[in-house]
C-alpha positions in Angstrom: -3.1 -9.7 30.0 -0.7 -9.7 27.1 -1.1 -13.9 26.7 -4.4 -13.2 26.1 -4.7 -10.2 23.6 -1.6 -11.5 21.8 -4.0 -14.9 21.5 -6.2 -12.9 20.0 -4.6 -11.5 17.4 -2.8 -15.1 16.8 -6.1 -15.9 15.5 -7.3 -13.2 14.0 -3.9 -13.6 12.0 -5.2 -17.3 11.1 -9.0 -16.0 10.2 -7.6 -13.3 7.7 -5.8 -16.2 6.5 -8.5 -18.4 6.2 -10.5 -15.5 4.6 -8.3 -15.1 1.8 -7.2 -18.2 1.4 -10.6 -19.2 0.5 -11.1 -16.2 -1.5 -7.9 -17.2 -3.5 -10.3 -21.1 -3.8 -13.8 -19.9 -4.5 -13.5 -15.8 -6.3 -10.0 -15.8 -8.1 -11.1 -18.3 -11.1 -14.4 -17.2 -11.6 -13.0 -13.8 -11.5 -11.0 -14.9 -14.3 -13.4 -16.6 -16.2 -15.7 -13.9 -16.2 -12.6 -11.5 -17.5 -11.6 -13.8 -19.9 -15.1 -13.7 -21.3 -15.5 -9.8 -20.7 -12.7 -10.1 -23.5 -12.3 -12.7 -25.5 -9.8 -11.3 -28.4 -7.0 -10.8 -25.1 -6.5 -14.0 -25.0 -4.0 -14.4 -21.9 -6.7 -12.3 -19.7 -7.9 -15.1 -17.7 -3.7 -15.9 -17.0 -3.5 -11.9 -16.0 -5.9 -12.2 -13.2 -4.5 -15.4 -11.9 -0.9 -14.0 -11.9 -2.4 -10.4 -10.5 -4.2 -12.4 -7.8 -2.1 -15.0 -6.7 1.2 -13.2 -7.4 -0.4 -10.4 -4.5 -1.4 -13.7 -1.9 2.0 -15.0 -2.0 3.3 -11.5 0.0 0.0 -11.4 1.8 0.7 -14.7 3.3 4.6 -13.8 4.0 3.7 -11.0 6.0 1.0 -13.3 8.2 3.7 -15.2 8.8 5.9 -12.4 9.5 2.6 -11.0 12.1 2.5 -14.5 13.7 6.3 -14.3 14.6 6.4 -10.8 16.0 3.0 -12.0 17.8 5.2 -14.7 19.3 8.2 -12.3 20.2 6.0 -10.3 22.0 4.6 -13.3 23.9 8.5 -13.9 24.9 9.3 -10.6 25.9 11.3 -10.4 23.2 9.9 -8.0 21.9 12.4 -5.5 21.5 15.1 -7.2 19.3 16.3 -7.0 16.4 14.2 -10.1 15.2 11.1 -8.2 15.4 12.6 -5.3 13.8 13.4 -7.5 10.7 10.0 -9.2 10.5 8.5 -4.9 10.2 10.8 -5.1 7.7 9.6 -7.7 6.1 5.7 -6.9 6.5 6.7 -3.5 4.9 8.1 -5.1 1.9 5.7 -7.3 1.5 3.5 -3.9 1.6 4.9 -2.5 -0.8 5.4 -5.4 -2.8 1.1 -5.9 -2.9 0.6 -2.1 -4.0 3.5 -2.4 -6.5 1.5 -5.6 -8.0 -2.1 -4.0 -8.0 -0.8 -0.2 -9.2 0.4 -3.0 -12.4 -2.7 -4.4 -12.5 -4.9 -1.5 -12.6 -5.1 -1.2 -16.2 -6.4 -4.4 -15.9 -9.2 -3.6 -13.4 -9.7 -0.7 -15.8 -10.4 -3.0 -18.8 -12.9 -4.7 -16.7 -14.4 -1.7 -15.1 -15.4 -0.6 -18.6 -17.6 -3.0 -18.8 -19.5 -3.6 -15.5 -19.8 -1.1 -12.5 -16.8 0.6 -12.1 -16.8 -0.2 -8.0 -14.0 -3.0 -9.2 -11.5 -0.5 -10.8 -12.4 1.4 -6.9 -11.6 -1.8 -5.3 -8.0 -2.4 -6.3 -7.2 1.4 -5.4 -8.3 0.2 -1.9 -6.2 -2.3 -1.8 -3.2 0.1 -3.2 -3.8 2.6 -0.5 -4.4 0.1 2.4 -1.6 -1.7 1.3 0.3 1.4 1.5 -0.7 2.6 4.7 -0.1 -1.0 6.3 3.9 -0.3 4.6 4.2 3.4 6.3 2.9 2.1 9.7 5.0 -0.9 9.9 7.9 1.4 8.2 7.2 3.8 11.4 6.7 1.2 13.9 10.7 -0.7 12.4 12.3 3.1 13.0 10.9 3.3 16.5 11.6 -0.3 17.5 15.1 0.1 16.0 15.5 3.3 18.1 14.6 1.8 21.3 16.8 -1.4 21.2 19.6 1.2 20.1 18.5 4.0 23.8 18.2 -0.1 25.1 21.8 -1.4 24.4 23.6 2.4 25.2 21.6 2.0 28.6 23.1 -1.3 29.1 26.8 -0.1 28.2 26.9 2.2 30.8 25.8 0.6 33.5 
């Protein structure tokens, strides 16, 4: 059962990675061109969109890699290890980084939303909130896993 579940989650991680890659390849250039056309007097507008979107994609893919490693640890029955704690710590850091990038990019989304429908700014808020939820969840799991490892090592020493 565990093998099937982790395989399903690995496939889900891979599909999510492919979907975000497709968005980065096809949607981000159009969004950057659209923002540059909206504000032709702001010369680096196109590059700001690229920096924000691709800058957030890097920690996202690193977090996906860490999630894949975490699933591999679960398959190998080494979920209660320092490697798993480190993977959760990295996922937490990546989620905070993505949130931070989008918080810094909020004025950019506000400029775009001023000329088009406001849901663009709302989407940025959703991304920030989702990243913060993932970061907090990873932090809680990291702490719980670390405490479980400490209890396990204490029990191993007393026996």
